Structure formats: C-alpha cells, structure tokens
KOLVOTI-741520 format. One line per 10 residues: number of its first residue (from 0); their letters; for each residue x, y, z of C-alpha. Coordinates in pm, whole numbers, plus 50000, padded with zeros to 5 digits. Each point is the difference from the previous one (the first is absolute). Example, Ala and Ser with C-alpha at 12.3 -4.5 7.8 and 13.67 -1.06 7.14 Angstrom:
# KOLVOTI-741520
0	AS	51230/49550/50780 ~ 50137/50344/49934;
//
This chain:
# KOLVOTI-741520
0	MVTITIHGEQ	24383/89324/50154 ~ 50299/50174/49860 ~ 50235/50258/50224 ~ 50076/50346/49911 ~ 50211/50286/50167 ~ 49948/50276/50092 ~ 50203/50290/50190 ~ 50212/49695/50081 ~ 49737/49744/50172 ~ 49888/49777/49863;
10	KQVQKGTTYE	49610/49921/49987 ~ 49789/49698/49867 ~ 49707/50081/49700 ~ 49755/49847/49794 ~ 50209/49884/49657 ~ 49746/50249/49762 ~ 49959/50273/50224 ~ 50020/50336/49865 ~ 50269/50190/50063 ~ 49729/50289/50068;
20	TIVSEYQKEY	49837/49832/50312 ~ 50395/49936/50101 ~ 50028/50399/50015 ~ 49663/50055/50156 ~ 50175/49850/50317 ~ 50285/50246/49950 ~ 49845/50321/49868 ~ 49977/50212/50400 ~ 50359/49919/49999 ~ 50034/50228/49746;
30	EDTIAVVAVN	49899/50376/49975 ~ 49928/49993/49581 ~ 49806/49737/49840 ~ 50222/49678/49878 ~ 50005/49983/49633 ~ 50180/49725/49858 ~ 50235/49720/50189 ~ 50360/49862/49888 ~ 49977/49579/50003 ~ 50363/49853/50048;
40	GKIRELFKKV	50095/50361/49813 ~ 49744/49964/49695 ~ 49722/50308/50028 ~ 49676/49824/49987 ~ 49639/50180/50026 ~ 49770/49948/50307 ~ 49720/49836/49802 ~ 50289/49645/49939 ~ 49977/49726/50210 ~ 50308/49850/50240;
50	TKDCTVEFFT	50080/49671/49835 ~ 50358/49894/50196 ~ 50167/50083/50252 ~ 50130/50353/49953 ~ 50151/50324/50166 ~ 49738/50321/49962 ~ 50056/50348/50031 ~ 49788/50311/49960 ~ 50006/50293/49820 ~ 49748/50312/50094;
60	LRDDVGHKTY	49867/50242/49795 ~ 50289/50226/50066 ~ 50270/49785/49877 ~ 50081/50049/49584 ~ 49862/49657/49911 ~ 49705/50086/50204 ~ 49961/50340/49896 ~ 50026/49893/49610 ~ 49671/49748/50106 ~ 49807/50224/50063;
70	VRTATMLFLK	50040/50230/49749 ~ 49984/49698/49784 ~ 49675/49914/50136 ~ 49853/50315/50020 ~ 50066/50040/49626 ~ 49807/49667/49907 ~ 49729/50122/50195 ~ 49953/50343/49850 ~ 49974/49844/49660 ~ 49796/49758/50124;
80	GMHDVFGAEA	49749/50293/50142 ~ 50029/50174/49642 ~ 49924/49635/49824 ~ 49698/49992/50190 ~ 49919/50363/49997 ~ 50042/50084/49685 ~ 50065/49689/49812 ~ 50287/49711/49861 ~ 50106/50234/49705 ~ 50071/50348/50292;
90	ARESRVEFTI	50218/49724/50187 ~ 50136/49881/49705 ~ 50124/50255/49830 ~ 50104/50194/50286 ~ 50387/50040/50090 ~ 50087/50049/50325 ~ 50314/50256/49891 ~ 50221/50127/50292 ~ 50045/50138/50331 ~ 49993/50377/50083;
100	GRGTYVNTFG	50080/50061/50358 ~ 49734/49748/50208 ~ 49776/49930/49648 ~ 49980/49718/49769 ~ 49880/50182/49691 ~ 49770/49747/49793 ~ 49928/50177/49655 ~ 49652/49844/49904 ~ 50002/50211/49564 ~ 49637/50093/50022;
110	KVPVSDISAE	49880/49630/50108 ~ 49885/50179/50345 ~ 49872/50345/50046 ~ 50216/50227/50223 ~ 49827/50095/50318 ~ 49972/49987/50345 ~ 49676/49797/49964 ~ 50200/49690/49818 ~ 50255/50082/50287 ~ 49724/49893/50250;
120	KIKDRMRQLS	49893/49744/49812 ~ 50277/49840/49923 ~ 50090/50012/50385 ~ 49660/49894/50080 ~ 49998/49691/49814 ~ 50377/49937/50133 ~ 49848/50059/50396 ~ 49756/49803/49910 ~ 50288/49704/49878 ~ 50166/50040/50339;
130	DAKAPFMKHS	49697/49978/50242 ~ 49922/49700/49846 ~ 50395/49881/49979 ~ 49943/49893/49674 ~ 50307/49723/49950 ~ 50234/50044/49742 ~ 50067/49669/49857 ~ 50334/49876/49851 ~ 49967/49736/49708 ~ 50314/49873/49806;
140	YPKDDAVALF	49954/49926/49659 ~ 50217/49850/49708 ~ 50088/50298/49813 ~ 49805/49926/49743 ~ 49683/49967/50172 ~ 50072/50366/50163 ~ 50143/50120/49626 ~ 49619/49887/49898 ~ 49848/50130/50313 ~ 50129/50336/49919;
150	REKGMEDKVK	49951/50009/49728 ~ 49612/49906/49984 ~ 49990/50306/50179 ~ 50188/50244/49809 ~ 50305/50035/50194 ~ 50238/49997/49746 ~ 50269/50154/50186 ~ 50039/49688/50261 ~ 49984/49766/49683 ~ 50316/50210/49794;
160	LFHYRMSSSV	50160/49947/50403 ~ 49923/49606/50024 ~ 50145/49976/49666 ~ 50378/50079/50122 ~ 49908/49799/50341 ~ 50221/49648/50071 ~ 49814/49850/50256 ~ 49768/49776/49892 ~ 49675/50107/50215 ~ 49867/50389/50100;
170	NIYQIEDYYD	49901/50079/50327 ~ 49675/50182/49971 ~ 49775/50201/50271 ~ 49632/50008/50007 ~ 49738/50210/50183 ~ 49637/49910/49949 ~ 49976/50011/49584 ~ 50312/50231/49945 ~ 50348/49789/49931 ~ 50297/50186/49956;
180	YYYGYMLPNA	50368/49961/50042 ~ 50288/50138/50222 ~ 50358/49941/50059 ~ 50003/49976/50387 ~ 49747/49877/50307 ~ 49674/50097/50121 ~ 49824/50049/50257 ~ 49764/49710/50097 ~ 49687/50203/49963 ~ 49841/50368/49944;
190	GYVKWYDVVP	49945/50075/50363 ~ 50370/49985/50055 ~ 50030/50378/49736 ~ 49798/50258/50257 ~ 50283/50313/49962 ~ 49925/50155/49632 ~ 49835/50294/49806 ~ 49889/50066/49667 ~ 50010/50325/49871 ~ 49928/50090/49611;
200	YKGGFMLVLP	50328/50164/49822 ~ 50030/50077/49692 ~ 49946/49728/49738 ~ 49893/49798/50303 ~ 50037/49891/50332 ~ 50275/49999/50329 ~ 49965/49715/50148 ~ 50189/50185/50348 ~ 50108/49709/50323 ~ 50243/50004/50242;
210	NRAHPTVVEP	50349/50036/50006 ~ 50186/49733/50225 ~ 50117/50137/50263 ~ 49601/50115/50065 ~ 49846/49729/49857 ~ 49639/50110/50151 ~ 50028/50405/49913 ~ 49850/50064/49684 ~ 50100/50378/49912 ~ 49846/50187/49772;
220	FAESRKLFET	50120/49995/49649 ~ 50284/50292/49938 ~ 50010/50108/49576 ~ 50328/49991/49887 ~ 49926/50184/49666 ~ 50327/50002/49844 ~ 50103/49632/50097 ~ 49668/49915/49878 ~ 50044/50184/49658 ~ 50360/49820/49961;
230	MENAAEWGRT	49900/49678/50059 ~ 49660/50012/49842 ~ 50229/50153/49649 ~ 50204/49640/50089 ~ 49763/49798/49944 ~ 49819/50171/49692 ~ 50380/49948/49881 ~ 50013/49653/50065 ~ 49625/49991/49803 ~ 50105/50163/49695;
240	AGIETVGDLN	50319/49762/50005 ~ 49770/49692/50020 ~ 50147/49915/50316 ~ 49762/49996/50302 ~ 50109/49677/50199 ~ 50265/49771/50006 ~ 49858/49801/49759 ~ 49962/50247/49752 ~ 50374/50051/50088 ~ 50073/49658/49931;
250	DQICNGSMRD	49902/49981/49693 ~ 50154/50287/49910 ~ 50353/49773/50114 ~ 49857/49734/49776 ~ 49949/50214/49677 ~ 50336/50086/50035 ~ 49940/50353/50015 ~ 50228/50089/50335 ~ 50204/50198/49897 ~ 49811/50267/49780;
260	LILVQEAEQE	49787/50010/50323 ~ 50277/50067/50206 ~ 50093/50295/49738 ~ 49723/50168/49978 ~ 49958/50005/50384 ~ 50340/50114/50083 ~ 49905/50263/49676 ~ 49700/50118/50221 ~ 50115/50006/50301 ~ 50315/50241/49839;
270	RKIGEIAKDI	49706/50204/49871 ~ 49879/50046/50337 ~ 50320/50081/50147 ~ 50050/50228/49720 ~ 49698/50195/50068 ~ 50078/50091/50365 ~ 50360/50099/49928 ~ 49776/50269/49740 ~ 49784/50096/50341 ~ 50306/50101/50207;
280	ASREGVKFVM	50155/50168/49778 ~ 49703/50204/49897 ~ 49990/50092/50383 ~ 50110/50325/50042 ~ 50239/49953/50300 ~ 50077/49695/50039 ~ 50297/49866/50203 ~ 49952/49678/50212 ~ 49868/49682/49844 ~ 49819/49759/50255;
290	IAGPSSSGKT	49977/49625/49973 ~ 49881/49786/50217 ~ 49785/49688/49990 ~ 49985/49647/50167 ~ 50260/49761/49999 ~ 50057/49821/49666 ~ 49856/50270/49838 ~ 50298/50033/49708 ~ 50064/50375/50181 ~ 50384/49963/49884;
300	SFSHRLSIQL	49953/49924/49642 ~ 49705/50242/49973 ~ 50277/50245/50142 ~ 50233/49946/49726 ~ 49784/49993/49703 ~ 49808/50333/50121 ~ 50346/50125/50060 ~ 50046/49873/49663 ~ 49669/50210/49862 ~ 50052/50285/50191;
310	RTLGKIPRTI	50305/50057/49809 ~ 49850/49992/49594 ~ 49848/50357/50158 ~ 50311/50153/50086 ~ 49977/49917/50380 ~ 50321/49919/50229 ~ 49850/49687/50244 ~ 50195/49936/50272 ~ 49927/49735/50310 ~ 49985/50074/50376;
320	ALDNYFVNRE	49953/49649/50190 ~ 49828/50122/50264 ~ 50118/49678/50224 ~ 50269/50220/50024 ~ 49856/50197/50231 ~ 49966/49732/50273 ~ 50062/50097/50303 ~ 50265/49807/50248 ~ 49984/49629/50053 ~ 49946/50142/50365;
330	LTPRDEKGDY	49687/50234/49942 ~ 49790/49790/49797 ~ 49697/49921/50150 ~ 49904/49624/50053 ~ 49674/49797/49960 ~ 49751/49827/50237 ~ 50286/49695/49973 ~ 50275/50218/50030 ~ 50108/49993/49694 ~ 50135/50296/49906;
340	NFECLEAIDV	49748/50155/49719 ~ 50144/50171/49699 ~ 49690/50049/49811 ~ 49817/50244/50227 ~ 50073/50371/49988 ~ 50166/50036/50273 ~ 50288/49806/49848 ~ 50066/50302/49775 ~ 50207/50332/50092 ~ 49671/50237/49885;
350	KLFNEDMKKL	50171/50281/50147 ~ 50352/49912/49784 ~ 49851/49946/49699 ~ 49762/50278/49945 ~ 50338/50205/50084 ~ 50215/49887/49792 ~ 49691/50032/49711 ~ 49875/50321/50053 ~ 50362/50121/49961 ~ 50062/49823/49683;
360	LAGERVEMPV	49686/50134/49856 ~ 50156/50336/50080 ~ 50287/49954/49836 ~ 50196/49957/50276 ~ 50299/49661/49922 ~ 49949/49703/50314 ~ 50216/49736/50104 ~ 49798/49697/49963 ~ 49951/49741/50285 ~ 50082/49610/49895;
370	FNFKIGQREY	49862/49776/50313 ~ 50243/49733/50072 ~ 49788/49675/50055 ~ 50254/49795/50145 ~ 50088/50227/50283 ~ 49651/50161/50000 ~ 50122/50350/49986 ~ 49979/50292/49756 ~ 50310/50108/49853 ~ 50114/50314/49769;
380	KGDFMQLGEN	50197/49912/49744 ~ 50086/50307/49815 ~ 49697/49894/49749 ~ 49904/50441/49921 ~ 49647/50060/49766 ~ 49920/50337/49858 ~ 49715/50006/49740 ~ 49980/50171/49735 ~ 49693/50176/49798 ~ 49915/49649/49857;
390	DILVLEGIHG	50066/49796/50261 ~ 49736/49753/50131 ~ 50054/49791/50292 ~ 49822/49681/50004 ~ 49945/49791/50355 ~ 49927/49731/50056 ~ 49867/49816/50371 ~ 49675/49883/50194 ~ 49920/50323/50103 ~ 50034/50220/49724;
400	LNEKMSYALP	49630/50067/50007 ~ 49941/50101/50358 ~ 50002/50360/49981 ~ 50139/49983/50426 ~ 50343/49895/49736 ~ 49997/50285/49811 ~ 49862/50253/50245 ~ 50195/50276/49949 ~ 50084/49970/49553 ~ 49718/50233/49808;
410	EESKYKIYIS	49705/49810/49845 ~ 50002/50151/49657 ~ 50397/49820/50060 ~ 49897/49683/50051 ~ 49849/49722/49714 ~ 49888/49651/50217 ~ 49978/49669/49848 ~ 49856/49701/50140 ~ 50085/49639/49804 ~ 49878/49689/50104;
420	ALTTLNVDAH	49983/49655/49765 ~ 49621/49999/49978 ~ 49881/49671/49871 ~ 49668/50009/49829 ~ 50068/49664/49829 ~ 49740/49762/50126 ~ 50047/49575/50046 ~ 49646/50016/49857 ~ 49686/50228/50026 ~ 49910/49933/50397;
430	NRIPTTDGRL	50377/49944/50119 ~ 50199/50327/49992 ~ 50347/49996/50060 ~ 50152/50209/50284 ~ 50254/50278/49915 ~ 50192/49896/50333 ~ 50039/49671/49852 ~ 50171/50111/49677 ~ 50205/50243/50245 ~ 50104/49716/50180;
440	LRRIVRDART	50116/49729/49764 ~ 50192/50315/49876 ~ 50181/50064/50290 ~ 50039/49595/50013 ~ 50199/49974/49694 ~ 50223/50339/50116 ~ 50057/49963/50297 ~ 50134/49593/49885 ~ 50188/50213/49710 ~ 50191/50254/50238;
450	RGASAQRTIQ	50024/49928/50358 ~ 50029/49651/49969 ~ 49655/50025/50266 ~ 49790/49696/49976 ~ 49618/49979/49925 ~ 49915/49925/50340 ~ 50217/50272/50154 ~ 49800/50249/49691 ~ 49619/49818/50130 ~ 50131/50009/50373;
460	MWNSVRRGEE	50044/50373/49945 ~ 49693/50091/49791 ~ 49736/50076/50261 ~ 50244/50271/50135 ~ 50067/50190/49679 ~ 49603/49996/49947 ~ 49959/50152/50328 ~ 50289/50292/49888 ~ 49818/50044/49670 ~ 49647/50035/50159;
470	ENIFPFQEGA	50098/50283/50285 ~ 50249/50148/49783 ~ 49926/49995/49553 ~ 49639/49936/49988 ~ 49814/50255/50191 ~ 50208/50268/49777 ~ 49929/49818/49656 ~ 49727/50223/49903 ~ 50230/50300/50052 ~ 50250/49931/49680;
480	DAMFNSALIY	49971/50215/49743 ~ 50074/49677/49774 ~ 49934/49634/50017 ~ 50191/49788/49846 ~ 49881/49591/49967 ~ 50353/49777/49973 ~ 49806/49695/49932 ~ 50072/49831/49656 ~ 49692/49751/49926 ~ 50274/49714/49937;
490	ELAMLKTFAE	50206/50017/50262 ~ 49847/49725/50220 ~ 50085/49731/49723 ~ 50308/50114/49999 ~ 50121/50033/50362 ~ 49852/49629/50075 ~ 50338/49825/49815 ~ 50187/50211/50280 ~ 49755/49987/50290 ~ 49934/49605/50009;
500	PLLFQIPKEV	50294/49892/50072 ~ 50048/50235/50273 ~ 49663/49941/50168 ~ 50031/49628/49959 ~ 50342/50058/50237 ~ 49738/50042/50342 ~ 49938/49735/50200 ~ 49743/49878/50185 ~ 50082/50020/50282 ~ 49972/50406/49963;
510	PEYYEAMRLL	49700/50213/50069 ~ 50096/50203/49661 ~ 49936/49668/49810 ~ 49649/50049/49950 ~ 50051/50351/49870 ~ 50238/49799/49739 ~ 49807/49710/49904 ~ 49709/50264/49966 ~ 50236/50205/49727 ~ 50065/49705/49877;
520	KFLDYFLGVP	49687/49839/49920 ~ 49950/50357/49844 ~ 50241/50021/49719 ~ 49924/49652/49890 ~ 49715/50174/49869 ~ 50251/50152/49749 ~ 50170/49859/49717 ~ 50388/50209/50039 ~ 50133/50225/49781 ~ 50441/49997/49972;
530	SESLPNNSIC	50103/50316/50080 ~ 50262/50048/49665 ~ 49740/50228/49825 ~ 49964/50266/50258 ~ 50220/50291/49937 ~ 50261/50144/50230 ~ 49820/50337/50049 ~ 49665/49754/50144 ~ 49901/50053/50335 ~ 49977/49656/50085;
540	REFVGGSCFN	50385/49972/49896 ~ 50024/50151/50361 ~ 49886/49671/50186 ~ 50149/49749/49744 ~ 50290/50156/49894 ~ 50153/50096/49683 ~ 49952/50406/50033 ~ 50129/50186/49890 ~ 50003/50253/50279 ~ 50145/49977/50308;
550	V	49731/49874/50194;
//
C-alpha cells in the first residue's frame, strides 16, 4: 500500500492503482471532467499508476493544461478516424495547420474528398471509438526505434524532428493500429472525447472544439475569411521556403542558411507593409489609420515601419496614443475581482476622443491630452496639433477596430489594420504551434527586458490579457481593411535563447511552474539562433532589444 494526499487528507491505496481509478472517487465534487493530475508537482496522465507516497492535485477541462489535453486527444482521434475511413496515407499527409476561432484547420492536400459526407464518415468513426472507449496507450521507445517506426510509416517529418532530440527515448501514442507522436499529455481513452464537430472547409476540415470557459459546448463554426487567407498565405510562404516544421527550420540553422532566411523574410514583411501604405495613400479622404491587435503583436514597430512607408508616398504620418484618452483613474471601471479594467472600452473617454478627432478632421487646432499614469489623471501641457493636407494620423490601441471607438468619424476617413503574430510553423505535421505561445514568449522576453517583470508574473497575467483580447479585439478583426502577420518563421529559435533562463527561474511551488515547464519542453525542439544578424528595424527587435525605434 502507498499513501496519497488529496485536498490535505491522506488515504491508503494499492500500489499500481491508476490515477483514473483515484479520480473516479472525486469526480462528483467537480463540475467539469478531470483530465490530468499533478503528482508531487509533476503533471501525470490518468492511465499512469501510483508507485509511491505522493500528493495529488486535479486539473479539469476548464484548466489550461486540461483543455490542451482535450484538444490534443480530440486531434489524434480525428486523425485516427481519417486513417480508418480514408486510409493511412490520408492521415499521414494531412497537416494540422492553425485555428480559426473554435476550429482547428486540417489541410488534407487532396487526399480526402472534402464534403459533408466525408465529414460525417469521420465523425461516425470517432463516435464509434468514443462509444467503445478505445484506449490511448503511451509507449516509450528508444529514439532509434522511434525513428525506424515512423520511417516505416512514411512520417518523415517526425524522423527529422527526432534527429534533433537530445533525449535517448521518445514517447509515442497508440490507439488500436494507429501510432502518432504528440508533445503534451493525452486522455486515457476516446470515451473522454464527447464534444466536437467536423466541418468541411476549403482544402480540408475544421475540427471544432469547445473553449476552456465552456468545455462541453460546441458552438457552430464561424468563418473568418480574412484571417483564414492571412494564415493560409503564411503557411504557403513557409512551404515555398521549404520550412513547414521545426525539423525543417533546424536543418536551415545547421546548413548556415539563417542569415539569408532572415533577410528574405524581413524583405517580405517590408513588401507587405509597403503594399498597405500604397493602399492607404490611394484611398481619397483617409485621415485616420487605426491599428489594433492582441498583446505582443509588434504593433509599435509596425506603426513606425508603416509611417516610414507612408512618408515615401508623400504622406506625413503623425502618431496619437489612444492611451492618452484614458478616463481619470477614479472613473476607470473595475473587473469582477475589483481590479481596474484598463482594457474595456469604458476605460477610454470615447466622447472626448471623437470630439477632438472631428475638430482635427475639420482643420481646427486642437490641444492634445497627455495621460499621467503616475497620478492617473489626464493633463494638458500645450501640445497642439493641426492637420495639413498630406497629414495622416496613425492611432494604435486595443479598440482601434471597434466602430464604437470612432463612431463620429466618417467611414471613408478611416483605414483599419489588424496585426497579430500568426504562427504557422508546426512542430511536425500533426503538432501545430498555437499563435498564443509565440506571443506569450515574446511578452515574457520583453517584460523582463523593459519592465523588470519576471516570467512568473507575465504568465500569471496572461489569462487576463487573453480575456481582454477575446472581448475587445477578436470580434472586430474581420472588419479590418488590411491584416498583417508579424510572425517570423525563425523567431521562436531566436526567442529561445532569451526565454529559457527566465522560465527556469520560476519555482516549483507556484501555479505558473506548470506552464513554464510546458514552454521549456516546447523550446527544447528548437536549435537556438543568435540575434546578431537580425536587422535593427525588425519587429522581433521590439522583444529581444536593439531596435532602432523607440519601443
């Protein structure tokens, strides 16, 4: 017998008991399904067994690690369904590319007929496996044996990935006759995957899954055409460059090709910024360029580079920080925890902003406010502005795409830009990299460099930051006149060098430790890239330092 401690209470269990058996006794105390456990501070899957005295914590589908486990398991179940219905080649050649809202896009590259009938066949097979509670089994293979297994199955993306792994063994998951590799944790059996939909879309399918807040609710897939096109264009650029996976990127690093790759992609971004500037200049009456995007998208560097491009076209860009229109601190709304909510629209004096912008549009001279963050008050210090014929105001702020922010301005006077770091590089064909991981790593590195904030603090705030994005940015992204993807295909390899020491500082005793370990494991797939060859106007410089802009 061994002693386990749960909720501060000790109990005796038979050595070799699975954590799933232990969880079954406590599940009734939780509203949501328990997905994984932490044993002495380390995440463990439910099919693992108790081997010694330990302390056990539970994580449900509403927790971040639990939700990620559900998504990962549902993805493997989907590919298993495709494997069984359309053959091994269909599953092998399909690529899990990116998410659009609640949907994860799986590109089948013509290996599967894209139709409602195909989607129903895959769902039917998934349901059969779920009803049968088909188990997911985890095997630890010596690395050479894992390479041989996946080479035999034609999964060369995994062969390339494992080539750069330093560990001597590799964990591989199996459901019936289907084998695959995933970084992260898996649910014990297919019976846990109850909430999903499969929708035919473009060249593949959307696997639609619940979000963390409502882990048993599958909302209808909502198309975001502009976002999809932006993501697909980035994925296609990666295919053209021969870099679709981390293994491909590591090959380029080893081949000494990084300097050329950096210059080529920086030039590609500059070309796109130039195209946006030309579109702005070609539209008669545009006076306000409104830039919005989620945290760590590189908005400030993008604004500087766009302003330079506008100047080459004879325009005179002038910047306005929307933060200067914050209401005075005592009028700032508070969230459910009683903290100031600086991200909601009501934190901005929208009425004053529109009055000032209308006056500027009419050619009047306006004294601009400056917000004093130390005392939480708006001040006036004789900073006057008046627009000339070629002047264009460049406004960067969280609410730039929300029509309520600029309700009094004529539609033809506004040009809206949505910017985000839309990562399309994959770990391998079936392991996508969430765009939020790239942005979180950017922010960890920048916060430590510019604000002296620890990685623990940044991770602690991240859920609140993302909640603000969900409420105030993402609902308006499709209304943008242009979308700009600030992600660089090599940046995670560059951020690795800066992020790893910060993540290792997070102590084991705090809740943020689990996320730190996940990110460290993820970064371990990458070879590091030094930042010396990075141009000083690169968006990546906003995070790693050395930018020529005031960022």
